[in-house]
C-alpha positions in Angstrom: 130.0 277.7 143.6 131.4 280.8 141.8 134.1 278.7 140.2 131.4 276.2 138.9 129.3 279.0 137.6 132.3 280.5 135.8 133.1 277.1 134.3 129.6 276.7 133.0 129.6 280.2 131.5 132.9 279.5 129.9 131.7 276.3 128.2 128.4 277.9 127.1 130.3 280.8 125.6 132.6 278.4 123.7 129.6 276.6 122.3 127.2 279.5 121.6 129.6 282.2 120.4 128.7 283.2 116.9 131.2 284.3 114.3 133.4 282.9 111.6 133.3 279.3 113.0 129.6 279.1 112.8 129.6 280.5 109.2 132.5 278.2 108.2 130.6 275.1 109.3 127.5 276.0 107.3 126.4 273.0 105.3 128.9 270.7 106.9 128.0 268.5 109.8 130.9 268.4 112.3 131.9 269.3 115.8 129.7 269.3 118.9 129.7 268.3 122.6 131.1 264.9 123.5 130.0 264.1 127.1 130.1 260.2 127.1 132.8 258.6 129.3 134.6 257.6 126.0 134.1 258.0 122.3 135.5 258.6 118.8 135.3 261.4 116.3 136.9 262.3 113.0 137.1 265.0 110.3 134.2 265.3 107.9 134.0 262.6 105.2 136.9 260.6 106.9 138.6 258.5 105.5 137.7 260.4 102.2 139.0 263.9 101.6 137.7 266.6 104.0 135.8 269.6 102.5 137.3 273.0 101.9 136.7 276.1 104.1 135.6 274.1 107.1 136.0 274.7 110.8 134.8 272.2 113.4 134.9 272.5 117.2 134.6 269.5 119.4 134.1 270.1 123.1 134.9 267.0 125.3 133.3 267.3 128.7 133.5 264.4 131.3 132.6 264.2 134.9 133.9 267.0 137.2 137.1 265.8 138.9 138.0 263.5 136.0 140.6 264.0 133.2 140.5 263.3 129.5 143.0 261.2 127.5 143.0 262.1 123.8 144.7 259.8 121.2 144.9 259.9 117.4 144.3 256.8 115.3 145.0 258.4 111.9 146.2 261.8 110.8 146.7 263.3 107.3 146.3 267.1 106.8 147.9 269.5 104.3 151.4 270.3 105.4 152.8 273.7 106.1 155.9 274.8 108.1 153.8 276.7 110.6 150.5 274.8 110.0 149.0 278.0 108.5 146.7 276.4 106.0 144.9 273.2 107.3 145.4 272.4 110.9 144.2 270.7 114.1 144.4 272.5 117.5 144.1 270.8 120.9 143.1 272.9 124.0 143.3 272.1 127.7 139.9 273.6 128.1 137.6 275.6 125.9 138.9 276.5 122.5 138.4 280.3 122.8 141.1 280.4 125.4 144.5 280.8 123.6 146.3 280.4 127.0 145.2 276.7 127.0 146.4 275.8 123.6 148.4 272.5 123.8 149.5 272.5 120.2 148.7 273.0 116.5 149.3 270.2 114.1 149.4 269.4 110.4 151.0 267.0 107.9 151.1 263.2 108.3 152.7 262.9 111.8 150.0 262.2 114.4 150.0 264.4 117.5 151.1 262.7 120.7 148.5 261.5 123.2 147.2 264.4 125.4 145.9 264.2 129.0 143.9 267.2 130.2 144.5 268.8 133.6 140.7 269.0 134.3 137.5 267.6 132.9 137.3 269.7 129.7 139.3 269.4 126.4 138.6 271.0 123.0 139.7 270.0 119.5 139.4 272.4 116.5 139.8 271.3 112.9 140.3 274.0 110.2 140.7 273.7 106.4 141.3 276.5 103.8 140.1 276.7 100.3 142.9 274.7 98.7 144.3 271.2 98.9 142.4 268.6 100.9 143.6 265.3 102.5 142.1 262.4 104.3 141.8 264.2 107.7 142.0 262.5 111.1 140.4 260.0 113.4 140.7 260.3 117.2 139.4 258.8 120.4 139.0 259.9 124.0 138.3 258.5 127.4 138.0 259.7 131.0 139.7 258.8 134.2 142.6 257.2 132.5 145.3 255.7 134.6 148.4 257.0 133.0 149.2 258.8 129.7 151.6 261.2 128.1 151.7 264.6 129.8 153.2 267.5 127.8 151.9 270.6 129.5 154.1 273.2 131.3 152.6 271.9 134.6 149.9 269.6 135.9 148.8 267.2 138.6 149.3 263.4 138.9 147.1 261.4 141.3 146.5 257.8 142.0 143.1 256.4 140.8 140.2 257.6 142.9 142.4 259.9 145.0 141.8 261.0 147.8 139.7 257.9 148.4 141.6 254.6 148.6 143.0 253.4 145.3 141.7 250.1 143.9 143.7 246.8 144.1 145.5 245.3 141.1 146.2 248.6 139.3 149.1 249.5 137.2 149.5 253.1 135.8 152.2 254.5 133.5 152.7 258.2 133.0 155.3 259.8 130.7 156.0 263.5 131.5 157.7 265.1 128.5 159.2 268.6 128.4 159.7 270.4 125.2 163.2 270.8 123.8 166.1 270.3 126.1 164.2 271.3 129.3 164.0 269.2 132.4 161.0 267.9 134.4 160.5 268.5 138.1 158.2 266.3 140.2 157.0 267.3 143.7 154.9 265.0 145.8 152.4 266.8 148.1 150.6 263.8 149.6 151.7 260.2 149.8 150.1 257.1 151.6 150.6 253.7 150.1 150.9 250.2 151.6 154.4 250.0 152.9 157.1 247.3 153.3 160.9 247.5 153.5 161.5 246.6 149.9 158.4 248.3 148.4 157.4 245.2 146.6 153.6 245.4 147.2 152.2 248.8 146.3 154.7 251.4 145.1 155.5 254.4 142.9 158.6 254.2 140.7 160.2 257.2 138.9 162.3 256.3 135.9 164.6 258.2 133.7 164.1 256.4 130.4 164.4 252.8 131.3 166.6 253.3 134.3 165.4 254.3 137.8 166.2 258.0 138.2 166.8 257.8 141.9 167.6 254.2 142.7 164.5 252.6 144.3 160.7 252.6 144.5 158.7 254.6 147.0 156.0 253.3 149.3 154.6 253.8 152.9 153.7 257.2 154.2 157.0 259.1 153.7 156.8 261.5 150.9 159.5 261.0 148.2 162.0 263.8 147.7 161.6 266.4 145.0 162.8 264.7 141.8 164.3 266.4 138.7 165.0 264.6 135.5 168.4 264.5 133.8 166.9 264.7 130.4 163.5 266.0 129.0 161.4 263.1 130.2 160.3 261.3 133.3 158.3 258.1 133.7 156.1 257.6 136.7 154.7 254.1 137.5 152.1 253.3 140.1 151.3 249.7 141.0 149.0 248.1 143.6 148.7 244.4 144.5 145.7 242.3 145.4 145.0 243.6 148.9 145.6 246.4 151.4 145.4 249.9 149.9 145.8 253.5 151.0 144.9 257.0 150.1 147.4 257.1 147.3 149.4 260.1 146.2 149.2 263.5 144.7 152.1 265.1 142.9 152.7 268.3 140.8 154.9 268.2 137.8 156.7 271.2 136.2 158.6 271.4 132.9 160.2 273.8 130.6 159.9 277.5 131.4 157.5 276.6 134.2 160.3 275.3 136.4 163.7 276.8 136.7 166.5 276.9 139.3 168.7 280.0 139.3 172.1 279.9 141.0 173.7 283.1 139.6 174.1 286.0 142.0 171.8 288.1 140.0 169.2 287.4 137.2 165.9 288.1 135.6 162.9 285.9 134.6 159.3 286.1 133.7 156.1 284.1 133.4 155.6 281.7 130.5 155.0 283.4 127.2 155.6 286.9 128.7 154.7 289.6 127.6 151.9 287.6 125.8 149.2 286.0 128.0 150.3 283.2 130.3 148.6 279.8 129.9 145.7 278.8 132.1 145.8 275.8 134.6 149.5 276.1 135.4 151.3 275.8 138.7 154.9 277.0 138.1 158.0 277.0 140.3 161.1 279.3 140.1 163.7 278.5 142.7 166.6 280.9 143.5 169.3 279.0 145.3 172.5 280.9 146.2 175.6 280.0 148.3 175.2 279.9 152.1 175.3 283.4 153.7 173.4 285.2 151.0 169.9 286.5 151.2 167.7 286.8 148.0 166.1 290.1 147.1 163.4 290.1 144.4 162.3 293.2 142.5 159.0 293.2 140.7 159.5 294.9 137.3 156.0 294.2 135.9 152.8 292.5 137.2 149.6 292.0 135.4 147.5 289.0 136.7 143.8 288.4 137.0 142.4 290.6 139.7 141.2 289.6 143.2 137.9 288.0 144.1 135.4 290.9 144.0 133.6 289.5 147.1 136.5 288.6 149.3 139.1 291.0 147.8 141.7 288.2 148.1 143.8 286.6 145.4 141.6 283.5 144.9 142.2 283.0 141.2 145.5 283.7 139.5 148.3 284.7 141.9 152.0 285.0 142.4 153.5 284.0 145.7 157.0 284.1 147.3 158.2 281.7 149.9 161.1 282.1 152.3 162.8 278.8 151.4 162.9 276.1 148.7 159.3 274.7 149.0 155.7 275.8 149.4 156.0 274.6 153.0 158.3 277.5 153.8 157.0 280.7 155.4 155.0 282.9 153.0 156.6 286.3 152.1 153.7 287.5 150.1 151.0 286.7 147.6 149.8 289.1 144.9 147.4 289.5 142.0 146.1 292.3 139.8 148.4 294.9 138.4 149.9 296.9 141.3 153.6 296.4 141.7 154.5 294.9 145.0 157.5 296.3 147.1 160.7 294.2 146.8 160.9 291.2 149.1 164.0 289.7 150.8 164.4 286.2 152.0 165.9 285.3 155.4 168.1 282.6 154.0 169.8 281.7 150.7 166.7 280.1 149.1 163.6 281.7 147.7 160.7 280.1 145.8 158.4 282.1 143.5 155.2 280.3 142.5 152.6 281.2 139.8 149.2 279.6 140.0 146.6 280.2 137.3 143.0 278.9 137.1 141.0 277.7 134.1 140.0 281.2 132.8 141.1 284.8 132.3 144.8 285.1 131.3 146.8 288.3 131.3 150.3 289.5 130.6 152.0 287.9 133.6 155.0 289.1 135.5 158.7 290.0 135.1 161.1 290.1 138.1 164.8 290.7 138.8 166.7 289.3 141.7 170.1 289.8 143.4 172.0 287.9 146.0 172.2 290.3 148.9 175.3 290.1 151.2 174.2 290.8 154.8 176.3 293.9 155.7 176.5 295.0 159.3 177.4 298.6 159.6 177.9 300.7 162.7 179.4 304.1 163.2 180.7 306.5 165.9 181.2 310.2 165.6 184.5 309.6 163.7 184.5 306.3 161.8 182.6 303.5 160.1 182.8 299.8 161.2 181.7 297.3 158.6 181.4 293.5 159.2 180.6 290.9 156.5 180.4 287.1 156.9 183.3 285.6 154.9 181.0 282.6 154.2 178.7 284.9 152.2 181.6 286.0 150.0 183.4 282.7 149.6 185.7 282.3 147.6 186.4 286.0 147.3 189.7 287.4 148.6 189.6 290.3 151.1 191.0 292.6 148.4 187.8 292.2 146.5 185.9 294.0 149.3 186.8 297.6 149.7 185.4 301.0 150.8 185.7 304.0 148.5 188.9 302.7 146.8 190.9 299.5 146.5 193.5 301.0 148.9 190.8 300.6 151.6 190.4 296.8 151.4 188.9 294.7 154.1 190.9 292.7 156.6 190.2 289.1 157.7 189.0 288.9 161.3 188.1 285.3 162.2 185.2 284.2 160.0 184.4 287.8 158.8 185.7 290.6 156.6 186.1 293.8 158.6 186.6 297.4 157.6 187.2 300.2 160.0 187.6 303.6 158.4 187.7 307.2 159.6 185.4 309.7 158.1 188.3 311.6 156.5 189.5 308.5 154.5 188.3 306.0 152.0 186.3 308.3 149.8 183.8 309.3 152.6 182.1 312.7 152.2 179.7 314.8 154.2 176.3 315.4 152.6 173.0 316.9 153.7 169.9 314.8 153.2 166.5 315.7 154.5 168.0 318.6 156.4 170.3 316.2 158.2 174.1 316.0 158.0 175.3 312.5 157.1 178.6 310.9 156.2 178.4 308.7 153.0 180.8 306.3 151.3 180.4 303.4 148.8 181.3 299.7 149.7 182.4 297.7 146.6 182.2 293.9 146.4 183.9 292.7 143.2 182.5 289.4 141.9 184.2 289.8 138.5 185.5 286.6 136.9 186.5 285.3 133.5 186.7 288.8 132.0 183.1 289.6 133.0 182.9 292.7 135.2 180.4 292.3 138.1 180.9 294.8 140.9 178.1 295.3 143.5 177.9 298.7 145.1 176.4 299.4 148.5 176.1 302.9 150.0 177.0 303.1 153.6 175.6 306.0 155.5 176.1 307.4 159.1 174.4 310.1 161.0 177.2 311.0 163.5 175.1 312.9 166.0 172.8 309.8 166.6 175.6 307.3 165.8 173.0 305.6 163.4 174.3 303.7 160.4 172.6 302.1 157.4 173.5 300.4 154.1 171.7 300.5 150.8 172.1 298.6 147.5 173.1 300.8 144.7 172.5 299.4 141.2 172.9 302.0 138.4 172.3 299.1 136.0 169.4 298.5 133.5 168.8 294.9 134.9 166.7 296.4 137.8 164.4 298.3 135.4 162.5 301.0 137.4 164.6 300.3 140.5 167.9 301.2 138.8 167.9 304.8 140.0 166.9 304.0 143.6 168.7 302.9 146.6 167.3 299.9 148.3 167.7 299.7 152.1 169.6 296.5 153.1 170.7 297.1 156.7 171.0 293.9 158.6 170.9 293.4 162.3 174.1 291.5 163.2 173.9 288.2 165.1 175.0 288.3 168.7 178.3 286.5 168.2 179.2 288.9 165.4 178.4 291.9 167.6 180.7 290.4 170.2 183.4 290.0 167.7 182.9 293.5 166.5 183.3 294.8 170.0 186.6 293.0 170.4 190.1 294.2 169.4 189.9 296.0 166.0 192.7 295.7 163.4 192.8 299.0 161.5 193.0 298.5 157.7 195.6 300.0 155.5 194.0 303.2 154.2 194.9 306.5 152.4 196.7 308.3 155.2 198.4 311.2 153.3 196.3 313.8 155.1 197.2 312.3 158.5 200.9 312.3 157.6 200.8 315.9 156.4 199.1 317.0 159.6 201.6 315.1 161.7 204.5 316.7 159.9 203.0 320.1 160.5 202.6 319.4 164.3 206.2 318.1 164.4 207.5 321.2 162.6 205.6 323.4 165.1 207.1 321.6 168.1 210.6 321.9 166.7 210.1 325.6 166.1 209.1 326.2 169.7 212.1 324.3 170.9 214.4 326.4 168.7 212.9 329.6 170.0 213.3 328.5 173.6 217.0 327.5 172.9 217.7 330.9 171.4 216.2 332.7 174.3 218.3 330.8 176.8 221.5 331.7 174.8 
């Protein structure tokens, strides 16, 4: 109910707002509300020259739950590199919302067809005081089966979804990303008539004119997540003359609204950040690291629409993190407003960040940084550290790339793990006092440097000898973590049972800086020899 009221207020505001547009249209009849299921409209005087100093706003409103297909039959406006003089703007919603702008056009190349992601679309025509052309002619219709989809994200459904789709239907969608970006397609519901060859009712996904993944999809098994090789995907839905089903629902993501990150560390932000993000988007960012890693995400900036004033929950725009590669994975957290969340860490090597925005109120968005965290198991006694790291998490690093304090204290291979055992008087360890407690501290280095690019991760290992309690913290010291750069993030991991057993087995001491031990041994040996000499002299 609140969403419907907000939608009505938004549309009323777009139509009734006074200002330059109302004055610009004085004396020229153009614009208005188009609420029929289909229709045509054009610039003033088309196909003759349009008038100067004119601004027209058409608001296309079809039945709730429907979408709008907008196509252009003719197009001729004054040309400018950035369309700064005469132009046509298309909005996925009300024209006052810059976050819903689909594009600005001028010249003689017609805009592509547009399909809205909800039941409202706006078209704005503007002319300045110089140079007029023939203008444009356009048509629209609702509930179109197919179309060209160019937004950052959106939804595809079979006709009449979630009710059964009609017989004898054939729909063609083209999802087109801007530039060299790819397109990602995720099916969230799927129920079609099924047979082994999928020759009756089916969904086909094509890369150009060639099937992107080898065959059609039918039945009740959801297709896998599909990613284009180029900047375009075609989706075809076909039903035969009998036996139907609920159909399908799928989300598509393109451009900066879907990215997969595989580097051990990185940064990314919401679309158009730090400018306002678009409305009506559903964006995926997937962080996929090698097996053995965990993903830790730091929130550097957050400015989204605030929570619902009645429920105090994030019902409108929100950012969510999932402990895996899909929205079906466990939820790590969901946030809105402008308060920075605490960092979150996955329990596996995948993490999905999702941004959902509604049809109104856009803000600055978010900026995050992430790092692949190596699960480090640290224990200590009253005299030494014991550190155990899964070699799988560090593949293909050599053991010499993992060291405590200095490179002379490198790890040793112990089965499927890297292991370091170091006494408190070696490997750069030092005694410090923190919170009125004596602790032993050293730094663990993991060197990922390659190709002349230095990339060394630092972890502070800490022990409280009296309690025999150890911990490990990520040390950054780099600008990439923003406000977190000067802090130590706690990363202590509870070791799996089999690794604990391995740790309790025979321990191979690593080669370390032993000069102090050698010196002490020589002193003891000299003392023993002196005592023997004295005894011998007394006997003589």
